[in-house]
C-alpha positions in Angstrom: 0.0 0.0 0.0 3.0 2.3 0.4 2.7 3.6 -3.3 -0.9 4.5 -2.5 -0.4 6.0 0.9 -1.9 9.3 -0.2 -5.2 7.6 -0.7 -5.2 5.5 2.5 -6.9 7.3 5.4 -7.8 4.6 7.8 -7.4 0.8 8.2 -9.7 -1.3 10.4 -8.5 -4.7 11.6 -10.0 -7.7 13.3 -8.5 -8.6 16.6 -6.3 -11.4 15.4 -2.6 -11.8 16.2 -1.7 -11.3 12.5 -2.3 -7.6 13.0 0.2 -7.1 15.8 2.3 -4.9 13.4 -0.5 -2.4 13.0 1.5 0.5 14.6 4.3 0.1 12.1 1.8 -0.1 9.2 0.1 3.1 10.5 3.4 4.9 10.7 4.5 3.8 7.2 1.2 4.8 5.7 0.6 7.9 7.9 -2.9 6.8 8.7 -5.1 5.9 11.6 -5.8 2.2 12.5 -8.7 0.9 14.3 -9.8 -2.5 15.7 -13.3 -3.8 15.4 -15.0 -4.8 18.6 -15.2 -8.5 19.0 -18.6 -10.0 17.9 -19.8 -6.6 16.5 -19.7 -7.6 12.8 -22.5 -5.1 12.0 -20.0 -2.3 12.7 -18.0 -3.5 9.7 -20.7 -3.9 7.1 -18.5 -3.4 4.1 -16.0 -5.9 5.4 -18.7 -8.5 6.0 -20.1 -8.0 2.5 -16.6 -8.5 1.1 -16.2 -11.7 3.1 -19.5 -12.9 1.7 -18.2 -12.3 -1.8 -15.0 -14.2 -1.1 -17.1 -17.1 0.1 -18.4 -17.5 -3.4 -14.8 -18.7 -4.2 -13.8 -20.2 -0.9 -16.6 -21.6 1.2 -16.7 -20.8 4.9 -15.4 -24.1 6.2 -12.7 -24.5 3.5 -9.2 -24.7 4.8 -7.4 -21.7 3.3 -4.1 -23.5 3.6 -5.2 -25.5 0.6 -5.8 -22.4 -1.6 -3.0 -21.7 -4.0 -1.6 -18.3 -4.7 -2.9 -18.5 -8.2 -6.4 -19.3 -7.0 -6.3 -16.4 -4.5 -5.1 -13.9 -7.2 -7.8 -15.1 -9.6 -10.6 -14.6 -7.0 -9.2 -11.1 -6.2 -9.0 -10.2 -9.9 -12.6 -11.4 -10.5 -13.8 -9.4 -7.4 -11.9 -6.2 -8.5 -13.6 -6.5 -12.0 -17.1 -7.2 -10.8 -19.5 -4.2 -11.2 -21.0 -3.0 -7.9 -24.3 -1.3 -7.4 -22.8 1.0 -4.7 -20.2 2.2 -7.3 -22.8 3.1 -10.0 -22.3 -0.3 -11.6 -18.6 0.4 -12.2 -16.0 -2.1 -11.0 -13.7 -1.3 -8.0 -10.8 -1.4 -10.5 -12.4 1.3 -12.7 -13.2 3.5 -9.7 -9.6 3.0 -8.4 -8.0 3.9 -11.8 -10.2 7.0 -12.2 -9.7 8.2 -8.7 -5.9 7.7 -8.5 -5.0 8.1 -12.2 -3.2 4.8 -11.9 -4.3 2.3 -14.5 -2.0 -0.6 -13.8 -2.7 -4.3 -13.0 -2.5 -4.9 -9.2 -1.2 -8.4 -9.6 -4.3 -9.7 -7.8 -2.6 -8.8 -4.5 -5.1 -6.2 -3.4 -8.9 -6.6 -3.1 -10.4 -3.2 -3.8 -13.6 -2.8 -1.8 -16.6 -1.0 -3.0 
């Protein structure tokens, strides 16, 4: 996200150990970080919607250890190029490219949320 730090205002994390580096990330991106309250998924509606979209590719009980990098990149690419009602039926990639002026392939490593 460093090349896009101008556009990053906040990051919200779950309470997992994998986010123990949040302070360093906030410093590098010069943004605020927040943690969701446990068992308050309604406070993160966009995130929950995104998780639901991901489950179309990876069912809830599927062991993600078995998902290849190629499969993960493909799912991310399909999600980034899926029109969304909340974006005026544009894709997250189209909105990102117009907003930032950056029209490059993200290598499937970033899921743009819309």
